[in-house]
C-alpha positions in Angstrom: -51.3 -13.1 4.1 -52.8 -17.1 4.5 -55.9 -17.7 5.1 -55.5 -22.1 6.0 -58.3 -24.9 5.5 -60.6 -24.8 8.3 -58.0 -22.6 9.9 -59.7 -20.2 12.9 -56.4 -20.4 14.8 -54.8 -23.9 16.3 -55.5 -23.1 19.5 -58.2 -20.4 19.7 -60.4 -23.1 17.3 -59.4 -26.3 19.6 -60.4 -24.7 22.5 -57.2 -24.4 24.4 -57.2 -21.3 26.9 -54.4 -19.6 25.1 -54.5 -16.6 22.8 -51.3 -15.0 21.0 -52.6 -11.7 20.7 -50.0 -9.0 22.2 -47.1 -11.2 20.4 -44.5 -9.4 18.8 -44.2 -9.9 15.3 -41.1 -12.3 15.0 -43.1 -14.2 17.3 -46.0 -14.6 15.7 -44.9 -14.8 11.9 -42.9 -18.4 14.3 -46.1 -18.9 15.0 -47.6 -19.3 11.6 -44.5 -21.3 10.4 -46.0 -23.8 13.5 -49.2 -24.0 12.8 -48.3 -24.4 8.5 -45.2 -27.4 9.1 -47.9 -28.7 11.9 -50.9 -29.0 9.6 -49.0 -30.6 7.3 -47.4 -32.7 9.6 -50.9 -34.1 11.2 -52.2 -35.2 8.0 -55.5 -36.5 8.5 -55.5 -36.0 12.0 -55.0 -32.1 10.9 -58.3 -31.5 10.0 -59.9 -32.6 12.9 -57.7 -30.2 15.4 -58.6 -28.1 13.0 -62.4 -26.2 12.5 -64.7 -24.4 10.0 -63.6 -20.9 10.2 -67.6 -20.2 10.1 -68.3 -21.5 12.9 -64.9 -22.0 15.2 -66.0 -25.2 17.1 -66.6 -28.7 17.3 -68.9 -30.6 15.3 -71.7 -31.6 18.3 -72.4 -35.3 17.0 -69.7 -38.6 16.8 -70.0 -41.1 14.7 -67.6 -44.5 14.3 -68.6 -45.0 10.5 -65.1 -44.0 8.5 -64.5 -41.0 7.6 -63.6 -40.2 3.7 -61.0 -38.2 4.3 -58.7 -38.3 1.5 -62.4 -37.0 -0.8 -62.4 -33.8 2.0 -59.6 -33.2 1.8 -59.9 -33.4 -2.6 -63.1 -31.4 -2.0 -61.2 -28.8 0.2 -58.6 -28.1 -2.3 -60.9 -28.1 -5.1 -62.6 -25.0 -3.1 -59.4 -22.6 -2.9 -57.9 -23.8 -6.3 -61.2 -21.9 -7.3 -61.1 -19.0 -5.0 -57.2 -18.3 -5.3 -58.3 -18.1 -9.3 -61.1 -15.2 -7.9 -58.6 -14.1 -6.3 -56.4 -13.0 -8.3 -58.8 -11.6 -10.6 -60.1 -9.2 -7.6 -56.6 -8.0 -8.5 -55.5 -10.1 -5.2 -53.0 -12.5 -7.0 -53.5 -15.5 -4.9 -51.8 -19.4 -5.1 -53.3 -22.5 -3.1 -51.0 -23.4 -0.7 -51.1 -27.4 -1.2 -49.0 -29.6 1.3 -50.5 -32.2 1.7 -53.3 -31.3 4.4 -56.5 -29.3 2.9 -53.9 -26.9 2.3 -55.4 -23.0 1.8 -55.0 -20.3 -0.2 -52.2 -17.7 0.4 -53.0 -14.1 -1.1 -51.1 -10.4 -1.7 -52.0 -8.3 1.1 -50.4 -4.6 0.5 -50.0 -2.6 2.9 -53.3 -0.6 3.7 -55.3 -3.2 1.8 -55.5 -5.9 4.4 -59.6 -5.7 4.6 -60.0 -5.0 1.4 -58.4 -8.3 0.4 -60.1 -10.0 3.5 -62.6 -9.2 2.1 -62.2 -10.3 -2.1 -61.6 -13.4 0.1 -64.5 -13.2 1.4 -67.0 -12.4 -1.9 -64.6 -15.0 -3.2 -65.8 -18.4 -0.7 -69.1 -17.5 -0.7 -69.0 -17.5 -4.9 -67.8 -21.1 -4.2 -70.2 -21.8 -2.1 -68.8 -21.2 1.0 -65.6 -23.2 3.2 -66.5 -27.1 2.6 -66.9 -28.4 6.5 -65.5 -31.5 7.5 -67.6 -34.7 8.9 -67.8 -35.1 11.9 -65.2 -36.8 13.6 -65.9 -40.3 14.7 -65.1 -41.7 18.5 -62.0 -43.3 17.1 -60.3 -40.1 15.4 -61.0 -38.5 18.5 -59.1 -41.1 19.9 -56.8 -40.6 18.5 -55.9 -36.2 18.7 -56.1 -37.7 22.1 -53.3 -40.3 22.7 -51.4 -38.0 19.9 -51.4 -35.5 22.9 -50.3 -37.4 25.5 -47.1 -38.1 23.4 -46.6 -34.4 23.1 -47.0 -34.4 26.5 -44.3 -36.6 27.4 -42.5 -34.7 24.9 -42.6 -31.7 26.9 -42.0 -32.9 29.9 -39.2 -34.9 27.9 -38.2 -31.1 28.0 -38.4 -29.8 31.1 -41.6 -28.0 31.1 -44.4 -28.4 33.6 -48.0 -29.9 32.4 -51.0 -29.6 33.5 -52.4 -33.6 33.9 -54.6 -35.1 30.7 -58.1 -35.7 31.8 -59.1 -39.6 30.6 -59.6 -39.8 27.4 -64.2 -40.6 28.7 -63.8 -36.8 30.3 -61.8 -35.4 26.6 -64.2 -37.1 24.1 -66.8 -35.2 26.6 -64.8 -32.1 26.4 -64.8 -32.0 22.7 -68.1 -32.9 21.9 -68.8 -29.3 24.7 -66.4 -27.2 23.7 -67.5 -25.0 21.3 -70.6 -25.1 22.1 -70.5 -24.1 25.6 -68.0 -21.5 26.5 -67.0 -22.7 29.7 -66.0 -26.1 28.4 -62.3 -25.7 27.7 -60.1 -28.5 25.5 -57.3 -29.9 27.0 -53.9 -28.8 26.1 -50.4 -29.7 26.8 -49.0 -27.5 26.1 -48.2 -24.3 29.3 -49.6 -21.1 28.3 -48.1 -19.0 31.4 -50.5 -15.6 31.1 -52.2 -16.7 29.1 -49.9 -16.6 26.4 -48.8 -19.3 24.0 -45.2 -20.5 25.1 -44.1 -21.3 21.3 -40.6 -22.5 22.6 -43.0 -25.0 23.9 -45.4 -25.2 20.3 -41.3 -25.7 18.6 -39.7 -28.1 21.2 -43.2 -30.9 20.4 -45.6 -30.0 17.2 -46.6 -33.2 17.4 -47.6 -35.1 15.1 -44.5 -36.6 14.3 
């Protein structure tokens, strides 16, 4: 089982109208691998596309000050290292996922002990001060997310997918600031979600951040 830093689920935490519920196990594993690869490819940008597990909502406040994302990454990796050691001590061997982003924890979850493993993770995280929360993204960082998604849209259309029209940058920034605070607000995504299910083929074809 894997717990990535700030990974509520990329599609949900970004408030994209998509769900992975109902996916076949093979498709679910494919999506998990995609998310891991996407976090690696996006690097610092991934920190803004995925949000705190505890909060699962974008930061309310904007900022124009530069962020020390490398320091945030280092702090998060230290946190997950302590959590991995703690979980191993509780009988659930765990390793840090050090993939160049904020990392995460991968731990053994024997059949029938999934709930116990999750409980151990929660306890270990709490014992170590709780999962660190990233600083609010600057306006420039939100714009970078927007530009990345526009590139994904161009890629998808080149692959033959029909994508929703993008909002203006100003509208996207407003959506980003409000998404999570207002359940009626949906953050724009170029990915198609037929029937409310994420199109795994589209995710594979155009992962973004490359």
